[in-house]
ROBA-239581 format. One record per residue (C-alpha): residue in three letters; x, y negated, z. Coordinates in pm, whole numbers, plus 32768, in hexadecimal, padded with zeros to 4 digits. Each point is the difference from the previous one (the first is absolute). Layout:
N
ALAXYZ...
***
This chain:
1001
MET769FD902B7FDALA80CB813B7FDBVAL7F51814B7FECSER803E80C5813CGLN804681757FF0PHE7F6780FD80E8SER80C4802D8141SER7FC981668069MET80B37FE2814ESER7F8E7EAD8078THR7F67807F813DARG810A80F9805EPRO80FE7FAF8112SER8157802C7F69GLU8090808C8141ALA7EF781098012LEU803D80567E96VAL81748036803EGLN7FBF80CA813BCYS7EE980DD7F86THR805A805C7E9ESER80DC7FDB7ED8SER7F387FC87ECALEU804D805C7E9ESER7F4F7FB57EC3ARG7FCA80F77EF2PHE7F3680157EC4ILE7ED280DB7FCDGLU7FDD80907EA6PHE7EC780447F36GLY7FCD80877EA4SER7FD87ECA7F33ARG7EC07FD57F33ASN80D37F827EE4ARG813A80D38019THR8056816B803ESER81217FAE80E0LYS7FD37FB98176GLN7FE77E938056LYS804C7F538148LEU7ECB7F65808BLEU80197F878161LEU80DA7FE5812FILE7FA180838153ARG80AC7FF1814BTHR80688148809EPHE806C80278162ASN811380F78053SER801D7FEF8176ARG7F277FF18130PRO801F7EB780C1PRO80E5804C8126THR7F617F0480ECTHR7E8F80397FC2SER7F1E812D8013PHE7E907FF77FA9CYS7F5C803F814FILE7E8A8059800BLYS7F347FA6812BCYS7E908051802CVAL7F4C7EBE804ESER7E9C806F7FE5SER7F2581238067GLN802280887EA1PRO815680797F9BSER80997F427EDFPRO80AA80B87EE4LYS81777FF9802FILE80F27F9E7EF3LYS80D1812E7FAFASP81757FF98017ARG80C57F8B7ED5VAL7FE380E37EDCTHR814380B77F9FGLU8079804B7EA8GLU7FC88175803DASP7E957FCB8059THR7FAE7F707EACSER80ED80A57F0ESER7ED6807C7F3ASER7F817E9D7FC6GLN81497F7C7F74ASN80147FCF7E8ASER80A07F1E7F06SER7EC17F387FC3GLY7FD67F66815APRO80877FD0815BASP7FFA812480EFTHR7F0880188119ALA810A7FB88105SER80537EAF7F5EVAL7E967F9D7FF9ALA7FBA80728166SER81367F48807BSER7F8F7EBD7F52ILE7EA4801E809BGLN809A80388159TYR80E77ED97FD7HIS7ED87F177FC6ALA7F37809B811EGLU81207FA180E4PHE80957EBF7F73THR7EE77F557F47PRO7F088025811ALEU7E9C7F857FFFPHE7F8F80F9810ASER807980788150PRO811E81007FF4GLU7F57810E80CDLYS7F1D80807EEBPHE800E80677E93GLU7E8E7FF67FB9LEU7F5C7FC57EAEPRO800A7E807FF2LYS81717FFE8053ALA8040811D7F13PHE7F5C7F3C7EE7PHE80C87EC58039ALA814780B78020THR7FBA80C57EC2ALA7F9A7ECE7F3EGLN81347F3E806DSER80D681297F95VAL7F627FF97EA7ARG80207E897FF3ASP817A801B8029SER800D80C07EBALEU7F1E7F087F50ILE80D57EDA8073ILE813A80967F6DASN7F5080387EB0TRP7F627EA58014ASN81507F5B8028SER809180C57EE2THR7ED97FA87F23TYR80167E868030GLU817B7FEE7FFFTYR7FE8809B7EA7TYR7EEA7F217F88GLU80BC7EC88076ARG814280727F59LEU7F4D80377EB3ASN7F207EC8802DVAL7EDB80BE7F68LYS7EAB7F6D7FBCGLN7F1980588121ALA7E8380118020TYR7F527F788137TYR7EA58080804CLEU7F357F0C80DBSER7EC9808D80A6MET7F2D7FA1812EGLU7FD98177803EPHE80E2812A8011LEU7F3F812D8080GLN812E80E0804AGLY7F6F810D80DCARG80EB80CB80D4ALA816E7FEF7F8FLEU80B2812380ABLEU7F8481247F2EASN80207F357EC1ALA81637F938053ILE808B81568054GLY7F4280947EDCASN809A7F097F0CLEU8157803D8097GLY7FCF81787FE8LEU802B802B8175THR7EB08090806AGLY80868156804BALA812C7F7F80C1TYR7F2C7F1B80DAALA7EFD810D803CGLU810880F08078ALA80B47EFF80D3LEU7EC67F9180B3SER7FA2816E803FLYS8154803380A4LEU7FBB7ECB80D4GLY7EB180898075GLN7F167F437F17SER7F5380417EB5LEU80257F1F7ED2GLU7E847FFE7FD4ASN7FC47F818162VAL81157F017FEAVAL7F797F767EB9SER7EA67FDC809AGLN80897F0980FDGLU80457EF57EF8PRO7EEB7EFB7FDDASP7FA47F8C7EA8ALA80A17EB27FB2ALA7EDB7F088007LEU80747F347ED6GLY7EDC80377F15ASN7E9880707FD8GLY7FAD809D7EB6GLY806880457E9ALEU80C47EBC7FD8GLY80F380558118ARG801081737FB2LEU80587FB47E96ALA81167F158071SER8094811580D8CYS7FEA80FF7EE6PHE80B37F0B7F22LEU81217FD480F7ASP8029817E8010SER800D80147E85MET80F07ED67FDFALA80F280AC80EATHR7FD881557F68LEU80377F7F7E9EASN81327F328072TYR7F6F7EAC7FA5PRO809A7ED180AEALA7ED47F7280B9TRP7F807F85814EGLY7EAF7FDA80A1TYR7F997ECF80CCGLY7EDF7FEC80F7LEU7F957F89815BARG803B80BB8145TYR7EA380068094LYS800280398177TYR7E9C807B801CGLY7FB6806E7E9CLEU7EA17FEB7F79PHE7F5E80AB812ALYS7FD78159809AGLN7EA580857FBEARG7F3280A18112ILE7EAC809F7FBBTHR7F017FCD8116LYS7E8780208018ASP7FEE7E9F7F75GLY80D580547ECEGLN81587F757FBAGLU80C37F528110GLU814A7F507FBAVAL812D7FF680E9ALA81627F8B7FC1GLU80FB80F97F74ASP8115806A80F0TRP80FC80857F06LEU811A7F1D8081GLU7FC1802D8175LEU811F80FE8023GLY80D07F647EF0ASN804780677E9CPRO813580DF7FD9TRP80137FC77E8DGLU80277E897FFEILE813A7F2F802DGLU7FCF7E9C8077ARG80D77F097F41ASN80477EE680F3ASP80F27F737F00VAL7EFC7FFA7EE9SER7EFA7EF68043TYR7F707EDE7F36PRO7F3C7EC4805BVAL7E957FE87F96LYS7F437EB88012PHE7E8D7FA28010TYR7F4D7EB27FFCGLY80DA7EC87FFCLYS80137F037EE8ILE80B87FB87EC0VAL80EB7ED47FE9PRO80D97F977ED8GLY816F7FF98049SER810B7F167F87ASP807E811E7F28GLY7EBA7FFD7F3DLYS7F9181508092SER7ECB804880CDHIS80418050816BTRP7F0E80CF80D0ILE80297F848165GLY7F5780208155GLY7EF681028041GLU8019815480A5ASP814380CE7FDDILE802081758047LYS810781077FBFALA7FD481447F39VAL80E48118807CALA804C81397F33TYR7FBF81658067ASP808081057F0EILE7F79815E7FC9PRO80D280EB7F27ILE7F4280BC7EECPRO80B081397F83GLY7FD780967EA7TYR7FC981727FCBLYS814680BF7FE4THR80C97ECC7FA8LYS80E97F2280C4THR7F3A7ECE7F94THR7F577F658135ILE7F497EBA7FC8ASN7F6F7F0D80F3LEU7EAF7F87807FARG803F7EAE80A4LEU7EED7F8B80ECTRP7FEA7EA1808ESER7FA57FB28168THR7FBD7E95806EMET807F7F42812EVAL80897EB18074PRO81437FB080B9SER7FFD800D817BGLU802A7E82800AASP7E9D7FE67F78PHE7F79808B8143ASP7F8E7ECC80C3LEU8096803E8155SER7F7E7EB1808BALA7E9F80577FA6PHE8026815D8097ASN80827F7B814AALA7EEA7F048004GLY7F08811F7FF1ASP7F9A7FDB7E94HIS806D815B7F9ETHR7F3080127EC4LYS80977EBF7F76ALA815E8076805EALA7FE581337F25GLU7F347F607EEBALA811C7FF47EFFLEU80638163804ETHR7E9A807F7FE7ASN7FBA7F487EBBALA813780A37F67GLU7FD681628082LYS7E8C801D7FACILE80537FE37E8BCYS8071816A8013TYR7F06808180FBILE7EED80897F1DLEU7FDE80757E99TYR7EE57F3D7F59PRO7F7F7F35812CGLY7E957F9A7FEAASP7FE57ECA7F22GLU7E9F7F898039SER80857EE980E1VAL80E97EEB7F92GLU8103808380F3GLY7FEB81597F5DLYS80337F6A7EA8VAL81307F3A8079LEU8098813A8097ARG7FD080CD7EC2LEU809E7EF07F2DLYS811F7FE480F1GLN803581767FDFGLN800A7FF37E89TYR80F27ED97FF8THR80E6809A8107LEU8020813B7F2CCYS804B7F377EC5SER80E87EFC8096ALA80DA80E880D3SER801681037EEALEU80647F057EF5GLN80FF7F5780DEASP809A8159803BILE7FF980587E90ILE80A57EB97FA0ALA810A8028810FARG805581587F73PHE80107F767E9DGLU80E47EE7806CLYS80E480F080C0ARG801980E87EDASER803C7EE47F0EGLY812B7F7C80C4ALA80827EA07FD4ASN7F597FB97EB4VAL7E88802A801FASN7F4E7FF07EB2TRP7E887FD98044GLU7FAB80597E98GLU8078815F8057PHE7F0C80208120PRO7EF380B67F3BGLU811180E57F70LYS805A806C8164VAL7EB07FEC80B2ALA7EA280877FBFVAL7EEC7FA680F5GLN7EBD80CC7FF6MET7ED07F7880B4ASN7F1F811C807AASP7EAC7F587FD3THR7FBD7E928048HIS807C7FF58169PRO81697FA07F9ATHR7F8A7EF97F01LEU80B87EEB80BFCYS814080997F7CILE7FCA7F2E7EC6PRO7FF97EA1809EGLU80F9806A810ELEU8103806C7F03ILE7FCF7EBB7F43ARG801C7F368144ILE814780A4805DLEU80947FD67EA5ILE7F9C7E907FE5ASP80177F7C815FLEU812080D08089LYS80C9806C7ECDGLY7FDD7EC37F34LEU7F64808F7EC2SER7F117F3E7F22TRP7E8D804A7FEELYS802B80977EA1GLU811B80E2806CALA7F5280758142TRP7EB780487F4CASN80AF80C47EF0ILE80CA80D080F6THR7ECE804A80D7GLN7F30807C7EDDARG811780E67F8CTHR8032808D815FVAL7EA38041808CALA7F0381077F97TYR7EA480468089THR7F368142803BASN7E8B7FCF800FHIS7F4880FA80E0THR7E9A7F917FF7VAL7EE57F7B7F2FLEU7F2C7FA6812EPRO7FCB7E858000GLU802E7FE68180ALA815280AD7FE6LEU80827F117EF3GLU807C7F12810CLYS7F9A7E958007TRP80877F128104SER7F787EAD806BPHE80BA7EEA7F4DGLU7FEC7F2C813BLEU8084811580E3MET8125804C7F1EGLN804E7E8F7FD9LYS80107FDC8179LEU80BE8140804DLEU80EC80027ECEPRO800E7E9D7F7AARG812F80327F1CHIS7F71813E7F6EMET7EBC7F4E7FA6GLU80C67EF87F46ILE80AF81147F3CILE7EB680BC7FC4GLU7F6A7EBE7F79MET81297FE17F13ILE7FCF816A7F8CASP7E8D7FB57FC9GLU805D7ECE7F31GLU80EB80DB7F2ELEU7EE080F37FCCVAL7F097EEB7F9DHIS80FB7F827F01THR8026815C7F70ILE7E8680367FEAVAL7FCB7EA97F57SER811C80477F0FGLU7F7181557FACTYR7E937FA87FD8GLY800E7E907F9ATHR7EFA7EFD8044ALA7F20802C7ED6ASP7F0680CC80C8PRO7FE97F588156ASP7F0080FD8087LEU80E281277FAFLEU812F7F4F8093GLU7F417FAC813CLYS7F8F81698020ARG816680847FD6LEU80867F0F8100LYS7EF0805C80FAGLU804E81727FDEMET817A7FF27FF7ARG80767EE480DCILE80B280578146LEU7F4E7EEA80B5GLU7E84802C800CASN7F137ED78023VAL812E7F158000ASP801A7ED77F19LEU80E180207ED0PRO81667F868027ALA80257E8C7FC9THR809A80317EABPHE7EC080AA7F8CALA7F037F3A80D3ASP7F5A7F577EDCLEU801181277F1APHE7E9080497FECVAL7F977E93800ELYS80CE7FAF7ECFTHR7F91813D7F57LYS7E907FAB8029GLU803A7E8D7FA9SER80A7806C7EC4THR7ED480BC7F71ASP7F0F7F5A7F07VAL80E97ED77FC8VAL7F5B7ED87F51PRO80CF7F337F0CASP806F7EA9807CASP7F437F417EF7GLU7EB7809F8071LEU80487FED8179GLU7F807EA2802FASN7EAC805E7F6FCYS7FDB813280E9ASP7F508020814FGLU80A180928136GLU7FBD81647F8FGLY80987FC57EAEGLY7EBF7FD77F35PRO7FA17ED87F1DVAL7F7C7ECF80B6ASP7E937F9B7FCEGLU80357E898018GLU7E907FA6800CLEU7FBB80F38119GLU81397F9080BDSER7F937E957FE4ALA7EA480508081GLN809280C38121GLU80E47EDC805FASP7ED77F117FFDGLY7F3980EB80D9VAL8117801A80FCLEU80277E8B8015GLU7E8C7FDC802BGLU7FFA81018119GLU81247F5A80ABSER7F577EA87FFCTHR7EA580548088ASP7F7680078166VAL81207F5180B0VAL7FE0801B817CPRO80637ED580DAASP812F803980E3ASP7F3C7FDC8143GLU7F1D811E7F9ALEU811880E17F7CGLU805280A5814AASN7E9F80938013CYS800080837E9FASP807581477F6DGLU80FC80207EE2GLU7EF57FB67F00GLY7F887ECA80B9GLY7EC58094809APRO7FAE80038174VAL80B6810780CDASP7F4281338073GLU80D3804F8137GLU7F6281588038LEU8042805F7E9BGLU81607F7B800BSER804780D48137GLU7F8481357F4AGLN80DE7FAE7ED7GLU812D7FDA80DDASP7FBC81538095ASP7FE780927EA4VAL81517F687FA3LEU80A3808B8138GLU7F6F81577FB1GLU80867FF07E9DGLU81567F9C8082LYS8000812480EFGLU7FA080EE7EE6ALA81187F727F2CGLU80F7803B8119ALA7F7E81658028VAL805B80497E93GLN817180378039GLU81037FEA7EF8PRO808B81537F98PRO813A805580CAGLN81517FB77F69LEU80C281477FE9VAL814A808E7F92ARG7FD6813A7F2FMET812280DF8063ALA7FC381057EF1ASN800B7EF47EEDLEU81417F7D8097CYS8091815D7FF2VAL7FAB802A7E92VAL808E7EA97FA3GLY813E802680C8SER805B81687FA0HIS809C80917ECDALA7F3C81458023VAL7EA580588086ASN7F96816A8024GLY7ED080C18066VAL801D814E80B2ALA7F2680E87F2EGLU7F9E80037E8EILE7E937FA3803CHIS806B7EFA8102SER80F67F607F0FGLU7EED7FF37EFBILE7F1F7F4880F5VAL811E7F15805BTHR803B7F9F7E97ASN7E9880047F83GLU7F557F61812EVAL80C97F86812DPHE81187F4E7F43ASN7F7480067EA1GLU80577E957FB0PHE8163802D807CTYR801D81417F33LYS7F967F4A7EC5LEU81067EF4804BTRP811F80E9806CPRO7FAF81657F90GLU816E806B801ELYS7FF57FC7817BPHE7F0181148044GLN8052816B8040ASN7F76813D80A0LYS80BF80C48106THR7F29811F807BASN8046803A816BGLY80A5813C8084VAL805880A8814ATHR813E80A68072PRO7FF8817E7FDDARG80FE801B8114ARG7F1A7F8D8119TRP7EBA80677F5CILE805581677F9DARG815F80688063PHE7FF27F988173CYS7E8F7FF08057ASN7FA281467F54PRO811D80F78027ASP7F25812E7FA7LEU7F9E7F6F7EB3SER81647F847FC7SER808881628025ILE7EFA80847F0FLEU805E7EFC7EF9THR817680448021SER7FC881767FE5TRP7F217FF67ECDLEU80C27EEE7F4BGLY814980A7804FTHR809A7EB98076GLU7FDB7EE880F9ASP80407EFB7EF3TRP7E8A7FA78006VAL80427F32813ATHR80B37EF97F2AASN7F7580607EAETHR7E8A80368028GLY7FE280407E90LYS805B81698051LEU7EB6802980BEALA7F5280157EA7GLU809F81557FD6LEU7F18807F8110ARG7EE17FF77F07LYS806C81417F5CPHE7FD480B7814DALA7EAB7F6D8059ASP7F4781477FCBASN810780D680AAGLU7F5A80B28124ASP813F800380D1LEU802D7E8A7FDBGLN7E917FC68050SER801B80D78134GLN812C7F3C8074PHE7F557EB47FBFARG7ED3806B80CFALA80E0807D811DALA80C07EBD800CLYS7EBC7F378002ARG7F7280CC811EASN813C7FD780D0ASN7FE27E8C7FD6LYS7E9280088054MET804B80B68145LYS80E37EDE806AVAL7EE47F097FBEVAL7F0880D780C5SER80E77FDC8131PHE80387E907FBAILE7E857FB87FEBLYS7FC280B88143GLU81137F3580AFLYS7F957EAB7F7ATHR7E84801D7FFBGLY7F9D812D80D1TYR7F41809A7EDBSER804181647F91VAL7FF2803F7E88SER8022813C7F31PRO813180307F1EASP7F1B80CE7F1BALA7F367EC97FA2MET805F7F197EDEPHE80D07EDD807BASP7F6D7ECF7F5DILE80CB7EC5804DGLN7FE17E8A7FC4VAL81167F3C80B0LYS80417E967FA2ARG7FC17E9E807BILE7E907FD2804FHIS7F677F157F00GLU7EAF7FEB7F57TYR8096801F7EA2LYS80AF81498065ARG7EA0807B804FGLN802D80D1813BLEU7E957FA28026MET7F9E80D07ECEASN80C781268085ILE7F547FFE8157LEU7EA87FC97F60GLY804181317F29ILE805380C3813DVAL7EC17F8580A4TYR7F3B80757ED3ARG80AD81528013TYR7FAE8016816ELYS7E957FA67FCALYS7FD4810A7EFAMET80A380FF80E4LYS7F0D7FAA8116GLU7EE080377F17MET806A81677FB8SER8007813F80C4ALA814C808C807DVAL800D80FD7EEBGLU7FAC7EFF7EF4ARG81007F00806DLYS81128105801AALA7FB280747E9BLYS7FE87EA07F79PHE81257F428099VAL817680328008PRO80837FB98162ARG80B37EB28014VAL80D67F3F80F1CYS7FDA7E987F91ILE81257F31807DPHE80167E838001GLY81227F258069GLY805C7E937FD9LYS7FF47EAE80A9ALA7F037EE87FD2PHE80937EA68023ALA7FA37F718153THR7F337EE77F69TYR7F5680CF7EEFVAL7EAF803B80A1GLN7F6580D57EF2ALA812C80E77FEELYS7FEF80308177ARG7E9180557FE3ILE805F81147F07VAL80FB808E80FFLYS7EF07FFB8109PHE7F0C80AA7F14ILE80F281177FA9THR8048804B816DASP7E8B7FFC8057VAL7FB580F67EE7GLY811D80DF807FALA7F807FF38163THR7EAC807F7F8BVAL806B80FF7EFCASN8120809580C8HIS7F1F804D8128ASP7EE480947F34PRO7FF781768050GLU7F2D804B7ECDILE81107F7F7F1AGLY8132808980B3ASP813480237F1CLEU7F397FBA7EC3LEU80437E8A802BLYS80EA7F3980DBVAL80427E877FE9ILE81497F8A8092PHE808B7EA0801EVAL81768014804APRO80667ED980DBASP812A7F217FB2TYR804C80897EA5ASN816A7FC97F9FVAL8114809C7F30SER8046811980F4VAL7E8E805F8004ALA80007FF47E81GLU812B80EC7FF4LEU7F2A80FC80C5LEU7EB17FD17F54ILE806D7FED7E93PRO80A981577FE9ALA7EC28099809DSER7F097F517F18GLU7F3380B77F03LEU7F1C7EEE7F80SER805A7E8D8019GLN7F147EDF7FBBHIS80727ED07F32ILE7EAF7F6B7FB7SER802C7E887FE9THR7F237F2D7F25ALA809980197EA3GLY80EA7EDC7FB0MET803A7F9B816BGLU812380E0806EALA81487F877F6CSER80A281558008GLY800080C08149THR812280DF8067SER7F5780F580EDASN7F5680997ED0MET815F80587F79LYS806B809C814CPHE7EC880DA8010ALA802980777E9BMET817180528037ASN7F9980DF8128GLY7F0980CA7F2FCYS7EC87F45806EILE7EE97FCB7F07LEU7F717EA07FE5ILE7E9C7F8A7FE2GLY7FF57E9D7F85THR7FA27EED7F12LEU80C87F867ED6ASP80B37EF980CBGLY816C7FB18045ALA80F5811B7FD4ASN7EDE80FA7FFBVAL7FEB7FC47E90GLU8167806E7FC3ILE7FF3811D80FEARG7ED380947F4EGLN80BE7FEA7EB3GLU813080AB808EVAL7F5C811780C8GLY7EEE80437F03GLU7E937F8E7FFCGLU7F8D81578070ASN80CF7FE0813APHE7F697EB7807BPHE7E9F7FC18078LEU7F8B7EC27F52PHE7EC57F338044GLY7F887E9C7FFBALA7FE87ECA7F2CARG81287F937F2BALA80BB7EB98038HIS7F777F597EC7GLU7E9C80428073ILE80187F5C8158ALA7FB27E9B7F9FGLY7ECE80687F3DLEU7F8380D8811DARG80217EE180FALYS7F467F1F7F0EGLU7EEE81047FE1ARG7FE5800D8177SER7FE97E878022GLU7EE47FFE7F02GLY7F3B810180D0LYS801A81127EF9PHE80B7810080CEVAL7F2B812D8070PRO80A580C0811DASP800E81797FFBALA7F0480A980ECARG811580B780B0PHE80A97EB68052GLU7EC17F728093GLU7FD0814380C3VAL81537FF980A4LYS7FE07E8D8061LYS7EAD8048809EPHE809A812280BDVAL81177F27808BLYS7F017EF6806CSER7F2F810780B8GLY80FB7FF2811CVAL8074816B7FDFPHE816A7F908037GLY7FC77F3E813CSER7F7E7EB2807ATYR80EE7F227F43ASN7F4C7F127F10TYR807A80477E9CASP7F147F0C7F58GLU81167F187F93LEU80D4811C7F7AMET7EDE80957F3DGLY7F907EA07FA3SER81427FCB7F3ALEU7F7B810D7F13GLU7EB17F5A7FCCGLY7F767EC87F53ASN80617F707EB8GLU80D17ED1805CGLY80927F4B8127PHE8141801280CCGLY802D814F80A4GLN7EE4809B7F3EALA7FB3808B7EA2ASP80ED8127801ETYR81217F457F60PHE80DA813A8003LEU7EF680CF7F4DVAL7FDF81158102GLY7E9280347F9ELYS804E80047E90ASP810D810D801FPHE7F5A80CF8116PRO7F3D80F47F21SER813380407F2BTYR80CB8034813CLEU7F0D81038092GLU7FFA80BD7EBACYS817980037FEEGLN801180838162GLU7F2881247F9ALYS810780517EF8VAL81087FF38110ASP7F44810780CBGLU7FD580DA7ED2ALA81727FF57FABTYR806F80428165CYS7F31813F800CASP80E380867EEBGLN814A7FFB80BDLYS80C7807D7ECFARG7F827ED97F32TRP80337F0C8122THR81688076803BARG804A7FDB7E91MET7F7F7E9D800DSER80DE7FC48130ILE8139807E7F49MET7FA97F297ED5ASN7FEE7ECD80D9THR815B8039808EALA808980517EA2GLY7F5E7EC57F6FSER80827F128103SER815E7FDA7F72LYS7FB97EA77F71PHE7FAB7F708157SER815A8004809CSER807F7EB08077ASP8149805A7F5BARG7F5B7FD17EACTHR7F687EB9806EILE81457F748086GLN80B980627EC5GLU7F037F327F3ETYR80237ED180E2ALA817B80197FEEARG800080167E83ASP7EE57F127FA3ILE7FFB7EFA8111TRP81357FFC80DFASN8105805A7EFDILE80D280C580F7ILE80B5814B7FD4PRO8053811C80ECVAL814A7FE080BAGLU807A814D8083LEU81047FF68110PRO814C80A77FB2
***
């Protein structure tokens, strides 16, 4: 299927266009990053005349007057804003007005904020579309190798400010909107966050897209277009409440629906052999995946890449009109509902079978539609002579975690069943094309799917997975041999893709033969051996035979008495026999109760086997991956494994979200090159003690804190002091991330305050505003208890007049990218306190460090490298190390752990009911006991608690010395240069994808 270009005028009536305006296209120039000469970057429509037939009439339709759109801006009005590096204000304003009038989503009488946002976004999109078309026309002409990034999440955040910032048009749009009676800040605030992700996985994917475009790499992203996202979080007196996201209710001005780009996706059905010798997947449930494209601009480059999202539907003919007219409305829409619900929710609950089916459908839809699209593009670019051996030389597929694992069997299916390749050819091409990024060491996150479920839903793919498993078994047997059957059996158990599934038929008798072959007795001795292989005692054997014959011949019972005899010939005791039958039935029931272990498909193992590269996302994480999680695979294929430490885009996470700091950096570094070359941030170190720089750093931080003070008041009703330390932990709520330890530390602090006089507590404690944010999965009960606990502590502490501004506890509802862009620049201390060895990397830690925030944390994930880069003295470290964790858990299970008195004190205080009537026994119970599910403090909160409290005392001490604290802040920004996603993407491109930058002429 041909790749469709963006159509920037698809909704515009041609007659109106002719009547209202003549349009011209002209280039906008920027100073190139790579050249001193000016370079043409994008095209934008400018409008030279006022439509003769239409005037923008304003009518008041409510009791409150609406802001009127101002008359068209003239060239003279904006002469000061015209320059050679961008369009003039009049051009931008004219474009916005055009969309307000001719791409209407709102009534024509008003130009209020929602309408202003959509018109502005559509205006920007026009420019992006022109650059997008240029980008992909050029790529197709050159037939370059392209990378495709498949992810279940893309946590984009708002797009408007990022887009105009990357295009260098922020000033022009701010002035144009001001002339039209609106402010850019207010217009930007109207945009909802795209609900396409939840946490670090999706935010990383979005940072990567920004870097791919900025660095001019030929690449696309593929994901799903979730109608209702994960959920919108509300905080009530009962804790977290989930409601559906509404981000698409008014439409999405950035997306372009591709009605001509759709692919069939099949579920269920059966496999039948065809006369051509191929397998044919027939019957079942058929849906259609339709493409929606979102352009992704690079920073000060014409390169604009694409995020293609799939939405699911069925043709109208699948609506059962007969059933509907008969009154069975549910049945009539069943096919439509089954298709559409695939893209309703990100991560639907999977405790039910229906939930599991839906998640698997989501994953397969992403893989199947994306690969069909990739292959169509490859075939189009190849022309008449398609050489499938060249596919890996033109295509690189990156699986972001295990969710897109089905890419492997799906690519093989297409190549064999639809393109006619052999198994050997398809397997070789797949392995050379696909790569896998591991994001977790948590066992529950290393996905395993029911063999039976997959066989039912995706029968052809299970055949292929079984073939891959057989290939793997053959490799393992060849590598380790059969001399040591116990070792071989252990390797197979750890490494096979299919868990608790019999060996393939070709290896079915492997261990039987192996065991039979041990202790072989020579043939000439065999006839003189007993059944166990020992020498026969002929005299004893003869005596035994005589005894058996004698036993068989005695006490013969006549036939007529036989029916009243038991098996040994004695009279039947009917009561005893009844009891024995009951015992047998009971034993049979017990045997049935002992279920066979479930047959599973290990998706992570399939990823490793089917990929040519496997990478972790931080140095310590990659070590755990190779030494523990996939150690046997690493020993077999060490060349596959790599580390690619995560990064974040400095455009969104400094340049646009923290303009005060951005200006300081540009001023002191003497250049804005740090935006694309973060290595220059290191030069800031030499100014770390400069009083002027420190003063500017503190002023920028306070300005950002003032914004958060207003935000907290608006969202929670609480008033907080900007003079207090802003202590922030924002991330997905999970026990291993240990928000529970943070809030218990706050409770301990509060208790100690209450035990002091006003004078003592003021002298002892640094004022703090402790801010939490993050969502707990709807079915994760313990995480939701933590949210409830935090809000209960806040309700008590924040209303305590004795404490006042010394301590505030805030839970920010519905944490998302836009909230992060507000909180992170204002942060002074950020907590990254996961149990060592359990966080793969983290990316929020990088964003905080970039913005001059000091981290308190364990040696986990990217914390290890951040501490190395910013300096040990500029990082507050506590807690057990990763290599100690297993031993500490063993110590706990043996009853040897002795909790710190302060830990026991704080638990007792919580249980006293001081924070309300809610029963926290189960939450506190998870920290107690030595063994058992949901107990024994698996995440070692109690073990690390004393170290955590002592480290927090060091934080207070450092904060009291503002000169020292500010120096630490500067050193964090200066040391964050490594953590740009530009560096990460360059490593992927060089080491895994084998692609090179392609800069448009």
